C-alpha positions in Angstrom: 176.0 106.3 118.1 174.4 106.3 122.0 174.1 110.3 122.2 172.4 110.2 118.5 170.1 107.3 118.9 169.0 109.3 122.2 168.4 112.6 120.5 166.4 110.7 118.1 164.5 109.3 120.4 163.6 112.8 122.1 162.8 114.1 119.0 160.4 111.8 118.3 158.7 112.0 121.5 158.5 115.7 121.1 156.9 115.1 117.7 154.5 113.5 119.6 153.7 115.8 122.6 153.0 118.6 120.3 150.2 116.5 119.1 148.5 116.7 122.4 147.8 120.5 121.0 144.5 120.4 120.1 143.9 120.5 116.2 141.5 122.5 114.2 139.9 120.5 111.7 139.2 122.0 108.5 136.7 120.9 105.7 139.5 119.7 103.7 140.2 116.4 106.4 143.7 118.0 107.2 143.8 119.0 110.9 145.8 122.2 111.5 148.7 121.1 114.0 151.7 122.0 116.1 153.5 118.9 115.3 154.6 120.2 112.1 157.0 122.5 114.2 158.2 119.6 115.5 159.0 118.0 111.7 160.9 121.2 111.8 163.0 121.2 114.7 163.8 117.9 114.4 166.1 119.0 110.7 167.1 122.1 112.7 168.8 120.9 115.5 169.6 117.4 114.5 170.6 117.8 111.1 169.4 115.9 107.8 169.8 112.5 109.0 169.2 112.2 112.4 166.5 114.3 111.9 164.5 112.1 109.3 165.4 109.4 111.6 163.4 110.9 114.0 160.4 111.5 111.9 160.5 107.9 110.4 160.7 106.8 113.6 157.6 108.3 114.5 155.7 107.3 111.2 156.5 104.2 112.5 154.9 104.6 115.9 151.7 105.8 114.4 151.8 103.0 111.5 151.8 100.7 114.5 148.5 101.8 116.1 149.6 104.2 118.5 147.8 107.3 118.8 150.4 109.9 118.2 148.9 112.3 116.0 146.9 115.4 116.8 143.7 114.1 117.9 144.5 110.7 119.0 145.0 109.2 115.6 147.3 106.5 114.6 147.1 103.1 112.7 147.6 102.3 109.1 144.2 104.1 108.2 145.9 107.4 108.6 147.8 106.9 105.1 145.1 106.5 103.7 143.2 109.7 104.5 143.8 113.3 102.8 146.5 113.7 105.4 148.7 111.1 103.5 151.0 113.3 101.5 151.9 115.6 104.7 152.8 112.4 107.0 154.8 110.9 103.6 156.9 114.3 103.6 157.2 114.7 107.2 160.6 113.0 106.8 161.8 114.5 103.6 161.2 118.0 105.3 163.0 117.2 108.3 166.1 116.0 105.9 165.8 119.3 104.0 165.3 121.7 106.3 168.5 119.8 108.2 170.5 120.2 104.9 170.2 123.6 105.1 170.9 123.7 108.3 174.4 121.9 108.0 175.4 123.6 104.8 174.8 127.4 105.3 176.8 129.5 107.3 174.2 131.9 108.1 173.4 132.7 111.6 171.4 129.7 113.5 168.0 131.7 113.3 168.4 132.7 109.8 169.4 129.0 108.8 167.0 127.4 110.7 164.4 129.5 109.8 165.5 129.3 105.7 165.5 125.5 106.5 162.0 125.4 108.2 160.5 127.8 105.7 162.0 125.8 102.4 161.9 122.0 104.4 158.9 122.4 106.9 156.5 124.5 104.3 157.7 124.1 100.5 158.9 120.5 100.3 156.2 119.6 103.0 153.2 121.4 101.0 154.5 119.9 98.1 154.0 116.3 99.3 150.7 117.6 101.0 149.0 118.8 98.2 149.9 116.1 96.2 148.2 113.8 99.1 145.4 115.8 99.5 144.5 116.3 95.7 144.7 112.2 95.2 142.7 111.4 98.2 139.9 114.2 97.7 140.1 114.2 94.0 140.9 117.4 93.4 143.0 119.1 90.8 146.4 120.5 92.4 145.5 124.1 92.0 142.1 123.3 93.7 144.4 121.6 96.6 146.5 124.2 96.5 143.7 126.5 97.2 142.5 124.6 100.3 146.5 124.5 101.8 146.5 128.2 102.0 145.0 127.8 105.1 147.8 126.5 106.9 150.3 129.0 105.3 149.7 131.7 108.3 150.3 129.2 111.1 153.7 127.4 109.3 155.2 130.5 108.3 155.0 131.2 112.5 156.1 128.1 113.1 158.9 128.5 111.0 160.1 131.4 113.0 159.3 129.8 116.1 162.0 127.3 114.9 164.5 129.4 114.2 164.3 131.2 117.3 164.1 127.8 119.3 167.4 126.4 117.2 169.0 129.9 118.3 168.1 130.0 121.4 169.9 126.2 121.2 173.1 127.4 119.5 173.4 130.1 122.4 172.8 127.7 125.8 174.0 124.5 124.6 175.9 124.7 121.3 177.0 121.6 121.5 173.7 120.4 121.3 172.8 121.8 118.1 174.1 118.4 116.0 173.2 119.9 112.6 176.5 122.5 112.9 178.4 120.0 114.5 
């Protein structure tokens, strides 16, 4: 239990640190950030349950006002912005990525990449596009077109999550909790 708590706290910190990478603001009000890579890694390395808990802890800290989101944003106000769908989708995305990692027998790279694509892109976009559509007063189709700007970077992050997960599996197999 103590080891799980340490991993959850560590990955919460990883998501926060990835928020220090300068964000790229888009016209829709949803920035491109490196934090979605942290969401993907929470699932692929920690597994479904622990990964989702790490993300929930991160969101709790953001809600309490800590400026942990890219650009130093935090507080309840971020949950009333065009980013709300992505924020609410973070724990679900990590859970799905972890579930795929836990349930598949593919090699770590392929399992993690598949989990990151399905959870960290597919599931996250479903939540994010819905939130953008509601908050921006656009149709789901219009919000989907806006979200296309994120796709190339997110595919790159999914491959990177696969490479990092594979490196962890090789260097410290016991640290890959999604397969433990």
